[in-house]
All heavy atoms as TSV, in Angstrom:
chain	resi	resn	atom	element	x	y	z
A	1	MET	N	N	0.843	-1.171	0.000
A	1	MET	CA	C	0.000	0.000	0.000
A	1	MET	C	C	0.893	1.241	0.000
A	1	MET	O	O	1.821	1.364	0.778
A	1	MET	CB	C	-0.881	-0.007	1.244
A	1	MET	CG	C	-1.656	1.267	1.383
A	1	MET	SD	S	-2.496	1.597	2.965
A	1	MET	CE	C	-2.822	0.047	3.672
A	2	LYS	N	N	0.602	2.169	-0.897
A	2	LYS	CA	C	1.353	3.420	-0.960
A	2	LYS	C	C	0.809	4.394	0.058
A	2	LYS	O	O	-0.381	4.458	0.313
A	2	LYS	CB	C	1.268	4.041	-2.345
A	2	LYS	CG	C	2.012	3.280	-3.391
A	2	LYS	CD	C	2.015	4.042	-4.693
A	2	LYS	CE	C	2.830	3.291	-5.719
A	2	LYS	NZ	N	2.976	4.055	-6.946
A	3	LYS	N	N	1.713	5.165	0.642
A	3	LYS	CA	C	1.330	6.211	1.578
A	3	LYS	C	C	1.883	7.529	1.060
A	3	LYS	O	O	2.955	7.564	0.466
A	3	LYS	CB	C	1.905	5.943	2.966
A	3	LYS	CG	C	1.317	4.746	3.647
A	3	LYS	CD	C	1.902	4.588	5.032
A	3	LYS	CE	C	1.331	3.365	5.703
A	3	LYS	NZ	N	1.860	3.201	7.057
A	4	VAL	N	N	1.159	8.572	1.294
A	4	VAL	CA	C	1.621	9.903	0.947
A	4	VAL	C	C	2.148	10.554	2.212
A	4	VAL	O	O	1.466	10.585	3.228
A	4	VAL	CB	C	0.483	10.759	0.341
A	4	VAL	CG1	C	0.956	12.177	0.106
A	4	VAL	CG2	C	-0.016	10.130	-0.939
A	5	VAL	N	N	3.371	11.037	2.122
A	5	VAL	CA	C	3.989	11.719	3.252
A	5	VAL	C	C	4.326	13.122	2.799
A	5	VAL	O	O	4.975	13.309	1.773
A	5	VAL	CB	C	5.272	10.997	3.717
A	5	VAL	CG1	C	5.933	11.756	4.844
A	5	VAL	CG2	C	4.966	9.572	4.125
A	6	LYS	N	N	3.877	14.097	3.536
A	6	LYS	CA	C	4.207	15.485	3.235
A	6	LYS	C	C	4.917	16.073	4.444
A	6	LYS	O	O	4.543	15.809	5.584
A	6	LYS	CB	C	2.942	16.295	2.941
A	6	LYS	CG	C	2.267	15.876	1.663
A	6	LYS	CD	C	1.087	16.765	1.359
A	6	LYS	CE	C	0.447	16.334	0.062
A	6	LYS	NZ	N	-0.604	17.258	-0.357
A	7	THR	N	N	5.910	16.864	4.156
A	7	THR	CA	C	6.633	17.530	5.231
A	7	THR	C	C	6.995	18.936	4.774
A	7	THR	O	O	7.145	19.187	3.577
A	7	THR	CB	C	7.894	16.745	5.650
A	7	THR	OG1	O	8.502	17.398	6.762
A	7	THR	CG2	C	8.887	16.623	4.515
A	8	SER	N	N	7.112	19.825	5.707
A	8	SER	CA	C	7.468	21.201	5.412
A	8	SER	C	C	8.451	21.680	6.468
A	8	SER	O	O	8.258	21.418	7.660
A	8	SER	CB	C	6.200	22.066	5.432
A	8	SER	OG	O	6.545	23.410	5.242
A	9	HIS	N	N	9.514	22.330	6.012
A	9	HIS	CA	C	10.522	22.853	6.921
A	9	HIS	C	C	10.902	24.259	6.477
A	9	HIS	O	O	11.111	24.487	5.282
A	9	HIS	CB	C	11.791	21.993	6.901
A	9	HIS	CG	C	11.586	20.598	7.352
A	9	HIS	ND1	N	11.641	20.230	8.665
A	9	HIS	CD2	C	11.312	19.472	6.664
A	9	HIS	CE1	C	11.419	18.937	8.763
A	9	HIS	NE2	N	11.214	18.453	7.559
A	10	LEU	N	N	11.006	25.166	7.411
A	10	LEU	CA	C	11.504	26.500	7.119
A	10	LEU	C	C	13.020	26.451	7.264
A	10	LEU	O	O	13.536	26.055	8.303
A	10	LEU	CB	C	10.904	27.534	8.084
A	10	LEU	CG	C	11.387	28.963	7.904
A	10	LEU	CD1	C	11.054	29.470	6.495
A	10	LEU	CD2	C	10.745	29.856	8.945
A	11	ILE	N	N	13.711	26.823	6.205
A	11	ILE	CA	C	15.171	26.773	6.198
A	11	ILE	C	C	15.696	28.194	6.023
A	11	ILE	O	O	15.349	28.875	5.055
A	11	ILE	CB	C	15.681	25.870	5.055
A	11	ILE	CG1	C	15.130	24.460	5.238
A	11	ILE	CG2	C	17.201	25.868	5.011
A	11	ILE	CD1	C	15.406	23.540	4.075
A	12	HIS	N	N	16.526	28.607	6.944
A	12	HIS	CA	C	17.110	29.946	6.887
A	12	HIS	C	C	18.433	29.875	6.120
A	12	HIS	O	O	19.514	29.852	6.705
A	12	HIS	CB	C	17.324	30.505	8.298
A	12	HIS	CG	C	16.049	30.663	9.058
A	12	HIS	ND1	N	15.175	31.696	8.835
A	12	HIS	CD2	C	15.479	29.899	10.007
A	12	HIS	CE1	C	14.133	31.582	9.619
A	12	HIS	NE2	N	14.291	30.490	10.345
A	13	ALA	N	N	18.335	29.810	4.799
A	13	ALA	CA	C	19.512	29.741	3.934
A	13	ALA	C	C	19.098	30.187	2.536
A	13	ALA	O	O	17.924	30.175	2.193
A	13	ALA	CB	C	20.058	28.315	3.893
A	14	SER	N	N	20.083	30.512	1.737
A	14	SER	CA	C	19.799	30.921	0.358
A	14	SER	C	C	19.342	29.713	-0.453
A	14	SER	O	O	19.649	28.565	-0.129
A	14	SER	CB	C	21.057	31.515	-0.284
A	14	SER	OG	O	22.027	30.499	-0.465
A	15	SER	N	N	18.601	29.988	-1.520
A	15	SER	CA	C	18.147	28.888	-2.380
A	15	SER	C	C	19.333	28.147	-2.993
A	15	SER	O	O	19.270	26.933	-3.181
A	15	SER	CB	C	17.203	29.408	-3.465
A	15	SER	OG	O	17.844	30.370	-4.266
A	16	GLU	N	N	20.413	28.850	-3.271
A	16	GLU	CA	C	21.609	28.205	-3.827
A	16	GLU	C	C	22.183	27.186	-2.848
A	16	GLU	O	O	22.538	26.075	-3.232
A	16	GLU	CB	C	22.689	29.242	-4.173
A	16	GLU	CG	C	22.332	30.165	-5.310
A	16	GLU	CD	C	21.497	31.373	-4.877
A	16	GLU	OE1	O	21.302	31.593	-3.650
A	16	GLU	OE2	O	21.011	32.080	-5.768
A	17	LYS	N	N	22.264	27.566	-1.600
A	17	LYS	CA	C	22.826	26.674	-0.582
A	17	LYS	C	C	21.909	25.464	-0.362
A	17	LYS	O	O	22.383	24.333	-0.255
A	17	LYS	CB	C	23.040	27.421	0.728
A	17	LYS	CG	C	23.770	26.613	1.762
A	17	LYS	CD	C	24.235	27.465	2.917
A	17	LYS	CE	C	25.095	26.612	3.828
A	17	LYS	NZ	N	25.948	27.410	4.665
A	18	VAL	N	N	20.613	25.681	-0.320
A	18	VAL	CA	C	19.658	24.581	-0.142
A	18	VAL	C	C	19.738	23.635	-1.334
A	18	VAL	O	O	19.789	22.411	-1.167
A	18	VAL	CB	C	18.222	25.112	0.052
A	18	VAL	CG1	C	17.228	23.970	0.051
A	18	VAL	CG2	C	18.124	25.910	1.349
A	19	TRP	N	N	19.776	24.169	-2.548
A	19	TRP	CA	C	19.840	23.335	-3.742
A	19	TRP	C	C	21.076	22.431	-3.720
A	19	TRP	O	O	21.005	21.261	-4.094
A	19	TRP	CB	C	19.825	24.192	-5.006
A	19	TRP	CG	C	19.890	23.370	-6.244
A	19	TRP	CD1	C	20.925	23.292	-7.124
A	19	TRP	CD2	C	18.885	22.479	-6.749
A	19	TRP	NE1	N	20.636	22.415	-8.138
A	19	TRP	CE2	C	19.377	21.900	-7.922
A	19	TRP	CE3	C	17.620	22.116	-6.311
A	19	TRP	CZ2	C	18.659	20.983	-8.678
A	19	TRP	CZ3	C	16.892	21.198	-7.063
A	19	TRP	CH2	C	17.407	20.636	-8.226
A	20	GLU	N	N	22.197	22.944	-3.264
A	20	GLU	CA	C	23.420	22.139	-3.172
A	20	GLU	C	C	23.206	20.899	-2.312
A	20	GLU	O	O	23.814	19.865	-2.557
A	20	GLU	CB	C	24.584	22.972	-2.625
A	20	GLU	CG	C	25.134	23.973	-3.608
A	20	GLU	CD	C	25.640	23.328	-4.894
A	20	GLU	OE1	O	26.394	22.338	-4.822
A	20	GLU	OE2	O	25.264	23.807	-5.976
A	21	HIS	N	N	22.344	20.983	-1.316
A	21	HIS	CA	C	22.104	19.854	-0.405
A	21	HIS	C	C	21.052	18.877	-0.920
A	21	HIS	O	O	21.074	17.709	-0.539
A	21	HIS	CB	C	21.690	20.358	0.976
A	21	HIS	CG	C	22.827	20.970	1.733
A	21	HIS	ND1	N	23.766	20.217	2.392
A	21	HIS	CD2	C	23.182	22.254	1.914
A	21	HIS	CE1	C	24.653	21.010	2.952
A	21	HIS	NE2	N	24.322	22.265	2.676
A	22	ILE	N	N	20.129	19.322	-1.746
A	22	ILE	CA	C	19.050	18.415	-2.153
A	22	ILE	C	C	19.145	17.909	-3.581
A	22	ILE	O	O	18.496	16.925	-3.923
A	22	ILE	CB	C	17.657	19.052	-1.937
A	22	ILE	CG1	C	17.448	20.230	-2.862
A	22	ILE	CG2	C	17.443	19.426	-0.495
A	22	ILE	CD1	C	16.020	20.723	-2.902
A	23	LYS	N	N	19.960	18.510	-4.419
A	23	LYS	CA	C	19.952	18.203	-5.850
A	23	LYS	C	C	20.314	16.769	-6.199
A	23	LYS	O	O	19.902	16.266	-7.244
A	23	LYS	CB	C	20.856	19.171	-6.614
A	23	LYS	CG	C	22.337	18.995	-6.318
A	23	LYS	CD	C	23.135	20.025	-7.076
A	23	LYS	CE	C	24.621	19.854	-6.799
A	23	LYS	NZ	N	25.397	20.855	-7.521
A	24	THR	N	N	21.046	16.066	-5.356
A	24	THR	CA	C	21.420	14.686	-5.674
A	24	THR	C	C	20.445	13.672	-5.091
A	24	THR	O	O	20.412	12.528	-5.523
A	24	THR	CB	C	22.817	14.345	-5.128
A	24	THR	OG1	O	22.786	14.408	-3.710
A	24	THR	CG2	C	23.874	15.280	-5.697
A	25	GLY	N	N	19.676	14.083	-4.086
A	25	GLY	CA	C	18.770	13.141	-3.422
A	25	GLY	C	C	19.407	12.443	-2.243
A	25	GLY	O	O	18.746	11.698	-1.525
A	26	GLU	N	N	20.682	12.662	-2.022
A	26	GLU	CA	C	21.383	12.029	-0.900
A	26	GLU	C	C	21.273	12.878	0.361
A	26	GLU	O	O	20.986	14.067	0.292
A	26	GLU	CB	C	22.871	11.863	-1.237
A	26	GLU	CG	C	23.126	10.903	-2.365
A	26	GLU	CD	C	24.601	10.768	-2.658
A	26	GLU	OE1	O	25.195	11.736	-3.163
A	26	GLU	OE2	O	25.140	9.696	-2.368
A	27	GLY	N	N	21.501	12.251	1.497
A	27	GLY	CA	C	21.626	12.981	2.747
A	27	GLY	C	C	20.327	13.368	3.415
A	27	GLY	O	O	20.339	14.107	4.397
A	28	ILE	N	N	19.199	12.894	2.911
A	28	ILE	CA	C	17.918	13.243	3.528
A	28	ILE	C	C	17.879	12.817	5.000
A	28	ILE	O	O	17.248	13.456	5.822
A	28	ILE	CB	C	16.732	12.646	2.738
A	28	ILE	CG1	C	15.400	13.229	3.223
A	28	ILE	CG2	C	16.738	11.138	2.796
A	28	ILE	CD1	C	14.219	12.834	2.371
A	29	ASP	N	N	18.622	11.769	5.330
A	29	ASP	CA	C	18.670	11.285	6.707
A	29	ASP	C	C	19.375	12.269	7.645
A	29	ASP	O	O	19.232	12.189	8.857
A	29	ASP	CB	C	19.342	9.921	6.778
A	29	ASP	CG	C	20.701	9.884	6.104
A	29	ASP	OD1	O	20.840	10.441	4.993
A	29	ASP	OD2	O	21.627	9.292	6.671
A	30	LYS	N	N	20.078	13.231	7.082
A	30	LYS	CA	C	20.770	14.228	7.909
A	30	LYS	C	C	19.862	15.376	8.334
A	30	LYS	O	O	20.151	16.074	9.276
A	30	LYS	CB	C	21.991	14.747	7.172
A	30	LYS	CG	C	23.057	13.677	6.999
A	30	LYS	CD	C	24.212	14.192	6.175
A	30	LYS	CE	C	25.314	13.197	6.002
A	30	LYS	NZ	N	24.957	11.839	5.713
A	31	TRP	N	N	18.742	15.581	7.596
A	31	TRP	CA	C	17.863	16.710	7.950
A	31	TRP	C	C	16.416	16.323	8.183
A	31	TRP	O	O	15.613	17.161	8.593
A	31	TRP	CB	C	17.970	17.834	6.922
A	31	TRP	CG	C	17.665	17.454	5.511
A	31	TRP	CD1	C	18.552	17.035	4.565
A	31	TRP	CD2	C	16.388	17.476	4.863
A	31	TRP	NE1	N	17.890	16.783	3.378
A	31	TRP	CE2	C	16.566	17.044	3.532
A	31	TRP	CE3	C	15.101	17.825	5.283
A	31	TRP	CZ2	C	15.517	16.958	2.623
A	31	TRP	CZ3	C	14.055	17.726	4.372
A	31	TRP	CH2	C	14.277	17.305	3.067
A	32	LEU	N	N	16.042	15.078	7.935
A	32	LEU	CA	C	14.683	14.622	8.207
A	32	LEU	C	C	14.768	13.498	9.242
A	32	LEU	O	O	15.130	12.368	8.901
A	32	LEU	CB	C	14.010	14.141	6.921
A	32	LEU	CG	C	12.536	13.806	7.008
A	32	LEU	CD1	C	11.709	15.005	7.483
A	32	LEU	CD2	C	12.020	13.333	5.654
A	33	PRO	N	N	14.485	13.804	10.493
A	33	PRO	CA	C	14.730	12.865	11.591
A	33	PRO	C	C	14.052	11.503	11.460
A	33	PRO	O	O	14.575	10.512	11.958
A	33	PRO	CB	C	14.207	13.599	12.823
A	33	PRO	CG	C	14.214	15.030	12.449
A	33	PRO	CD	C	13.966	15.075	10.975
A	34	VAL	N	N	12.929	11.405	10.772
A	34	VAL	CA	C	12.222	10.123	10.651
A	34	VAL	C	C	13.012	9.140	9.772
A	34	VAL	O	O	12.838	7.931	9.883
A	34	VAL	CB	C	10.786	10.331	10.123
A	34	VAL	CG1	C	10.780	10.754	8.670
A	34	VAL	CG2	C	9.932	9.106	10.341
A	35	ILE	N	N	13.903	9.637	8.924
A	35	ILE	CA	C	14.723	8.796	8.059
A	35	ILE	C	C	16.020	8.470	8.802
A	35	ILE	O	O	16.766	9.363	9.164
A	35	ILE	CB	C	15.056	9.497	6.722
A	35	ILE	CG1	C	13.795	9.981	6.013
A	35	ILE	CG2	C	15.908	8.601	5.834
A	35	ILE	CD1	C	12.873	8.888	5.537
A	36	THR	N	N	16.273	7.176	9.011
A	36	THR	CA	C	17.484	6.786	9.744
A	36	THR	C	C	18.674	6.561	8.823
A	36	THR	O	O	19.808	6.829	9.193
A	36	THR	CB	C	17.230	5.533	10.603
A	36	THR	OG1	O	16.747	4.485	9.757
A	36	THR	CG2	C	16.210	5.818	11.691
A	37	THR	N	N	18.426	6.043	7.613
A	37	THR	CA	C	19.483	5.904	6.612
A	37	THR	C	C	18.890	6.169	5.236
A	37	THR	O	O	17.694	6.021	5.021
A	37	THR	CB	C	20.123	4.494	6.597
A	37	THR	OG1	O	19.144	3.539	6.231
A	37	THR	CG2	C	20.736	4.139	7.936
A	38	CYS	N	N	19.759	6.546	4.313
A	38	CYS	CA	C	19.327	6.818	2.944
A	38	CYS	C	C	20.438	6.362	2.005
A	38	CYS	O	O	21.595	6.745	2.178
A	38	CYS	CB	C	19.055	8.304	2.766
A	38	CYS	SG	S	18.519	8.726	1.101
A	39	GLN	N	N	20.067	5.546	1.039
A	39	GLN	CA	C	21.035	5.039	0.062
A	39	GLN	C	C	20.526	5.366	-1.333
A	39	GLN	O	O	19.350	5.171	-1.639
A	39	GLN	CB	C	21.180	3.529	0.235
A	39	GLN	CG	C	22.122	2.884	-0.725
A	39	GLN	CD	C	22.178	1.370	-0.534
A	39	GLN	OE1	O	21.531	0.803	0.328
A	39	GLN	NE2	N	22.952	0.720	-1.370
A	40	LEU	N	N	21.407	5.845	-2.177
A	40	LEU	CA	C	21.049	6.216	-3.546
A	40	LEU	C	C	21.685	5.237	-4.512
A	40	LEU	O	O	22.871	4.920	-4.404
A	40	LEU	CB	C	21.545	7.637	-3.835
A	40	LEU	CG	C	20.983	8.341	-5.044
A	40	LEU	CD1	C	19.481	8.551	-4.897
A	40	LEU	CD2	C	21.670	9.665	-5.256
A	41	GLU	N	N	20.876	4.714	-5.449
A	41	GLU	CA	C	21.368	3.826	-6.492
A	41	GLU	C	C	21.174	4.528	-7.825
A	41	GLU	O	O	20.044	4.717	-8.280
A	41	GLU	CB	C	20.610	2.498	-6.469
A	41	GLU	CG	C	20.839	1.712	-5.196
A	41	GLU	CD	C	20.041	0.422	-5.134
A	41	GLU	OE1	O	19.182	0.182	-6.025
A	41	GLU	OE2	O	20.264	-0.338	-4.182
A	42	GLY	N	N	22.276	4.946	-8.428
A	42	GLY	CA	C	22.224	5.714	-9.663
A	42	GLY	C	C	22.292	7.195	-9.348
A	42	GLY	O	O	22.536	7.598	-8.212
A	43	GLU	N	N	22.060	7.994	-10.384
A	43	GLU	CA	C	22.053	9.442	-10.168
A	43	GLU	C	C	21.106	10.103	-11.148
A	43	GLU	O	O	20.830	9.575	-12.224
A	43	GLU	CB	C	23.455	10.037	-10.274
A	43	GLU	CG	C	24.113	9.861	-11.608
A	43	GLU	CD	C	25.529	10.416	-11.635
A	43	GLU	OE1	O	26.359	9.992	-10.829
A	43	GLU	OE2	O	25.767	11.299	-12.482
A	44	GLY	N	N	20.598	11.236	-10.747
A	44	GLY	CA	C	19.687	11.985	-11.603
A	44	GLY	C	C	18.350	11.289	-11.773
A	44	GLY	O	O	17.973	10.416	-10.992
A	45	GLU	N	N	17.642	11.708	-12.815
A	45	GLU	CA	C	16.321	11.147	-13.078
A	45	GLU	C	C	16.413	9.643	-13.305
A	45	GLU	O	O	17.299	9.171	-14.002
A	45	GLU	CB	C	15.699	11.844	-14.277
A	45	GLU	CG	C	15.402	13.296	-13.989
A	45	GLU	CD	C	14.901	14.075	-15.188
A	45	GLU	OE1	O	14.594	13.475	-16.227
A	45	GLU	OE2	O	14.824	15.313	-15.074
A	46	GLY	N	N	15.526	8.902	-12.646
A	46	GLY	CA	C	15.517	7.452	-12.749
A	46	GLY	C	C	16.266	6.759	-11.635
A	46	GLY	O	O	16.132	5.550	-11.455
A	47	ALA	N	N	17.084	7.498	-10.887
A	47	ALA	CA	C	17.815	6.896	-9.767
A	47	ALA	C	C	16.826	6.400	-8.716
A	47	ALA	O	O	15.707	6.910	-8.599
A	47	ALA	CB	C	18.776	7.909	-9.154
A	48	LYS	N	N	17.239	5.408	-7.967
A	48	LYS	CA	C	16.416	4.856	-6.889
A	48	LYS	C	C	17.003	5.301	-5.559
A	48	LYS	O	O	18.219	5.333	-5.388
A	48	LYS	CB	C	16.388	3.326	-6.941
A	48	LYS	CG	C	15.913	2.748	-8.253
A	48	LYS	CD	C	14.470	3.084	-8.518
A	48	LYS	CE	C	14.016	2.422	-9.821
A	48	LYS	NZ	N	12.794	2.961	-10.319
A	49	ARG	N	N	16.118	5.637	-4.639
A	49	ARG	CA	C	16.538	6.044	-3.300
A	49	ARG	C	C	15.844	5.125	-2.305
A	49	ARG	O	O	14.628	4.961	-2.349
A	49	ARG	CB	C	16.164	7.508	-3.057
A	49	ARG	CG	C	16.639	8.041	-1.738
A	49	ARG	CD	C	16.570	9.541	-1.686
A	49	ARG	NE	N	15.203	10.043	-1.673
A	49	ARG	CZ	C	14.882	11.322	-1.572
A	49	ARG	NH1	N	15.833	12.223	-1.475
A	49	ARG	NH2	N	13.631	11.709	-1.569
A	50	ILE	N	N	16.625	4.517	-1.436
A	50	ILE	CA	C	16.082	3.643	-0.405
A	50	ILE	C	C	16.266	4.334	0.929
A	50	ILE	O	O	17.387	4.554	1.389
A	50	ILE	CB	C	16.793	2.275	-0.395
A	50	ILE	CG1	C	16.697	1.627	-1.769
A	50	ILE	CG2	C	16.206	1.377	0.691
A	50	ILE	CD1	C	17.647	0.479	-1.989
A	51	CYS	N	N	15.145	4.711	1.537
A	51	CYS	CA	C	15.166	5.392	2.831
A	51	CYS	C	C	14.630	4.438	3.893
A	51	CYS	O	O	13.609	3.784	3.690
A	51	CYS	CB	C	14.303	6.650	2.788
A	51	CYS	SG	S	14.914	7.884	1.618
A	52	THR	N	N	15.316	4.365	5.014
A	52	THR	CA	C	14.912	3.490	6.098
A	52	THR	C	C	14.331	4.321	7.238
A	52	THR	O	O	14.907	5.337	7.628
A	52	THR	CB	C	16.112	2.674	6.615
A	52	THR	OG1	O	16.669	1.954	5.514
A	52	THR	CG2	C	15.699	1.693	7.694
A	53	THR	N	N	13.187	3.863	7.746
A	53	THR	CA	C	12.546	4.470	8.914
A	53	THR	C	C	12.341	3.365	9.951
A	53	THR	O	O	12.616	2.196	9.685
A	53	THR	CB	C	11.173	5.074	8.557
A	53	THR	OG1	O	10.265	4.013	8.273
A	53	THR	CG2	C	11.261	6.018	7.370
A	54	ALA	N	N	11.824	3.717	11.092
A	54	ALA	CA	C	11.523	2.722	12.121
A	54	ALA	C	C	10.483	1.722	11.628
A	54	ALA	O	O	10.445	0.575	12.080
A	54	ALA	CB	C	11.039	3.411	13.396
A	55	GLN	N	N	9.648	2.115	10.678
A	55	GLN	CA	C	8.602	1.242	10.142
A	55	GLN	C	C	9.089	0.369	8.976
A	55	GLN	O	O	8.366	-0.504	8.529
A	55	GLN	CB	C	7.390	2.067	9.684
A	55	GLN	CG	C	6.595	2.678	10.814
A	55	GLN	CD	C	7.276	3.906	11.405
A	55	GLN	OE1	O	7.926	4.661	10.696
A	55	GLN	NE2	N	7.143	4.090	12.708
A	56	GLY	N	N	10.273	0.612	8.468
A	56	GLY	CA	C	10.787	-0.170	7.350
A	56	GLY	C	C	11.366	0.706	6.259
A	56	GLY	O	O	11.621	1.893	6.466
A	57	ASN	N	N	11.547	0.106	5.081
A	57	ASN	CA	C	12.169	0.806	3.954
A	57	ASN	C	C	11.130	1.439	3.037
A	57	ASN	O	O	10.044	0.904	2.865
A	57	ASN	CB	C	13.017	-0.159	3.127
A	57	ASN	CG	C	14.260	-0.595	3.843
A	57	ASN	OD1	O	14.703	0.043	4.783
A	57	ASN	ND2	N	14.832	-1.692	3.411
A	58	MET	N	N	11.513	2.549	2.443
A	58	MET	CA	C	10.720	3.199	1.405
A	58	MET	C	C	11.589	3.236	0.154
A	58	MET	O	O	12.725	3.711	0.207
A	58	MET	CB	C	10.367	4.634	1.802
A	58	MET	CG	C	9.472	4.766	2.995
A	58	MET	SD	S	8.997	6.484	3.312
A	58	MET	CE	C	10.571	7.245	3.692
A	59	LEU	N	N	11.076	2.734	-0.942
A	59	LEU	CA	C	11.780	2.796	-2.213
A	59	LEU	C	C	11.178	3.934	-3.021
A	59	LEU	O	O	9.967	3.966	-3.259
A	59	LEU	CB	C	11.649	1.483	-2.984
A	59	LEU	CG	C	12.293	1.465	-4.367
A	59	LEU	CD1	C	13.794	1.728	-4.286
A	59	LEU	CD2	C	12.021	0.135	-5.057
A	60	GLU	N	N	12.025	4.858	-3.420
A	60	GLU	CA	C	11.573	6.030	-4.161
A	60	GLU	C	C	12.337	6.113	-5.480
A	60	GLU	O	O	13.489	5.691	-5.557
A	60	GLU	CB	C	11.825	7.313	-3.359
A	60	GLU	CG	C	11.163	7.291	-2.005
A	60	GLU	CD	C	11.597	8.434	-1.107
A	60	GLU	OE1	O	12.707	8.973	-1.266
A	60	GLU	OE2	O	10.798	8.771	-0.227
A	61	THR	N	N	11.704	6.649	-6.493
A	61	THR	CA	C	12.346	6.892	-7.776
A	61	THR	C	C	12.421	8.399	-7.982
A	61	THR	O	O	11.423	9.103	-7.817
A	61	THR	CB	C	11.538	6.253	-8.927
A	61	THR	OG1	O	11.437	4.847	-8.689
A	61	THR	CG2	C	12.219	6.498	-10.260
A	62	ILE	N	N	13.597	8.877	-8.331
A	62	ILE	CA	C	13.752	10.299	-8.615
A	62	ILE	C	C	13.189	10.556	-10.008
A	62	ILE	O	O	13.635	9.967	-10.988
A	62	ILE	CB	C	15.225	10.735	-8.491
A	62	ILE	CG1	C	15.675	10.530	-7.037
A	62	ILE	CG2	C	15.400	12.184	-8.944
A	62	ILE	CD1	C	17.129	10.783	-6.792
A	63	LEU	N	N	12.182	11.404	-10.069
A	63	LEU	CA	C	11.446	11.649	-11.303
A	63	LEU	C	C	11.968	12.834	-12.107
A	63	LEU	O	O	11.923	12.829	-13.332
A	63	LEU	CB	C	9.961	11.877	-10.987
A	63	LEU	CG	C	9.265	10.743	-10.242
A	63	LEU	CD1	C	7.855	11.156	-9.860
A	63	LEU	CD2	C	9.271	9.475	-11.074
A	64	GLU	N	N	12.430	13.871	-11.399
A	64	GLU	CA	C	12.875	15.077	-12.105
A	64	GLU	C	C	13.923	15.795	-11.285
A	64	GLU	O	O	13.783	15.953	-10.070
A	64	GLU	CB	C	11.684	16.009	-12.337
A	64	GLU	CG	C	12.033	17.276	-13.077
A	64	GLU	CD	C	10.837	18.197	-13.302
A	64	GLU	OE1	O	9.715	17.867	-12.882
A	64	GLU	OE2	O	11.046	19.261	-13.902
A	65	VAL	N	N	14.974	16.236	-11.964
A	65	VAL	CA	C	15.992	17.092	-11.362
A	65	VAL	C	C	16.249	18.208	-12.365
A	65	VAL	O	O	16.790	17.973	-13.440
A	65	VAL	CB	C	17.305	16.326	-11.070
A	65	VAL	CG1	C	18.324	17.259	-10.420
A	65	VAL	CG2	C	17.052	15.112	-10.183
A	66	ASP	N	N	15.813	19.414	-12.028
A	66	ASP	CA	C	15.944	20.566	-12.928
A	66	ASP	C	C	16.739	21.646	-12.190
A	66	ASP	O	O	16.201	22.353	-11.341
A	66	ASP	CB	C	14.558	21.082	-13.314
A	66	ASP	CG	C	14.601	22.262	-14.272
A	66	ASP	OD1	O	15.646	22.941	-14.369
A	66	ASP	OD2	O	13.573	22.517	-14.918
A	67	ALA	N	N	18.023	21.733	-12.501
A	67	ALA	CA	C	18.899	22.681	-11.809
A	67	ALA	C	C	18.513	24.126	-12.086
A	67	ALA	O	O	18.614	24.981	-11.208
A	67	ALA	CB	C	20.355	22.428	-12.206
A	68	GLU	N	N	18.071	24.419	-13.303
A	68	GLU	CA	C	17.710	25.794	-13.645
A	68	GLU	C	C	16.541	26.301	-12.816
A	68	GLU	O	O	16.554	27.410	-12.309
A	68	GLU	CB	C	17.388	25.893	-15.139
A	68	GLU	CG	C	17.170	27.314	-15.595
A	68	GLU	CD	C	16.975	27.393	-17.101
A	68	GLU	OE1	O	17.740	26.771	-17.843
A	68	GLU	OE2	O	16.033	28.101	-17.509
A	69	GLN	N	N	15.513	25.469	-12.671
A	69	GLN	CA	C	14.325	25.846	-11.897
A	69	GLN	C	C	14.410	25.404	-10.438
A	69	GLN	O	O	13.513	25.706	-9.656
A	69	GLN	CB	C	13.074	25.230	-12.541
A	69	GLN	CG	C	12.798	25.730	-13.937
A	69	GLN	CD	C	12.465	27.204	-13.964
A	69	GLN	OE1	O	11.701	27.698	-13.146
A	69	GLN	NE2	N	13.058	27.922	-14.906
A	70	ARG	N	N	15.460	24.651	-10.114
A	70	ARG	CA	C	15.649	24.086	-8.773
A	70	ARG	C	C	14.440	23.231	-8.363
A	70	ARG	O	O	13.837	23.445	-7.308
A	70	ARG	CB	C	15.950	25.170	-7.750
A	70	ARG	CG	C	17.290	25.817	-8.007
A	70	ARG	CD	C	17.731	26.678	-6.847
A	70	ARG	NE	N	18.977	27.309	-7.172
A	70	ARG	CZ	C	19.128	28.621	-7.307
A	70	ARG	NH1	N	18.126	29.418	-7.107
A	70	ARG	NH2	N	20.292	29.108	-7.614
A	71	VAL	N	N	14.126	22.274	-9.219
A	71	VAL	CA	C	13.018	21.353	-8.975
A	71	VAL	C	C	13.591	19.965	-8.754
A	71	VAL	O	O	14.427	19.497	-9.539
A	71	VAL	CB	C	12.042	21.320	-10.175
A	71	VAL	CG1	C	10.998	20.245	-9.996
A	71	VAL	CG2	C	11.396	22.680	-10.370
A	72	PHE	N	N	13.166	19.335	-7.667
A	72	PHE	CA	C	13.554	17.959	-7.372
A	72	PHE	C	C	12.285	17.196	-7.038
A	72	PHE	O	O	11.616	17.510	-6.050
A	72	PHE	CB	C	14.529	17.924	-6.180
A	72	PHE	CG	C	15.005	16.543	-5.852
A	72	PHE	CD1	C	16.129	16.025	-6.469
A	72	PHE	CD2	C	14.334	15.754	-4.930
A	72	PHE	CE1	C	16.567	14.742	-6.179
A	72	PHE	CE2	C	14.764	14.477	-4.631
A	72	PHE	CZ	C	15.880	13.966	-5.256
A	73	LYS	N	N	11.913	16.231	-7.872
A	73	LYS	CA	C	10.689	15.457	-7.656
A	73	LYS	C	C	11.037	13.989	-7.529
A	73	LYS	O	O	11.897	13.488	-8.255
A	73	LYS	CB	C	9.715	15.631	-8.814
A	73	LYS	CG	C	9.110	17.000	-8.922
A	73	LYS	CD	C	8.096	17.035	-10.055
A	73	LYS	CE	C	7.523	18.431	-10.221
A	73	LYS	NZ	N	6.551	18.488	-11.314
A	74	TYR	N	N	10.335	13.339	-6.617
A	74	TYR	CA	C	10.524	11.899	-6.470
A	74	TYR	C	C	9.204	11.246	-6.165
A	74	TYR	O	O	8.243	11.896	-5.851
A	74	TYR	CB	C	11.548	11.580	-5.381
A	74	TYR	CG	C	11.181	12.069	-4.013
A	74	TYR	CD1	C	10.547	11.219	-3.119
A	74	TYR	CD2	C	11.449	13.364	-3.601
A	74	TYR	CE1	C	10.184	11.657	-1.850
A	74	TYR	CE2	C	11.112	13.806	-2.344
A	74	TYR	CZ	C	10.481	12.952	-1.480
A	74	TYR	OH	O	10.132	13.392	-0.231
């Protein structure tokens, strides 16, 4: 069963600095406490991201990475 998870965080940093941290899809476990580990297989669009939580693993596919518009969709 798929679940929809939405989260919102106010970040006091420039968009350039934030983009540097999210553009690859790695490191989500460093800023989203519910994620205990995050592993990336591949890079860019089509890459797979495996995030581990206390409830188990979530497999995500990176759908879009647009550096010009700073869009990251998964």
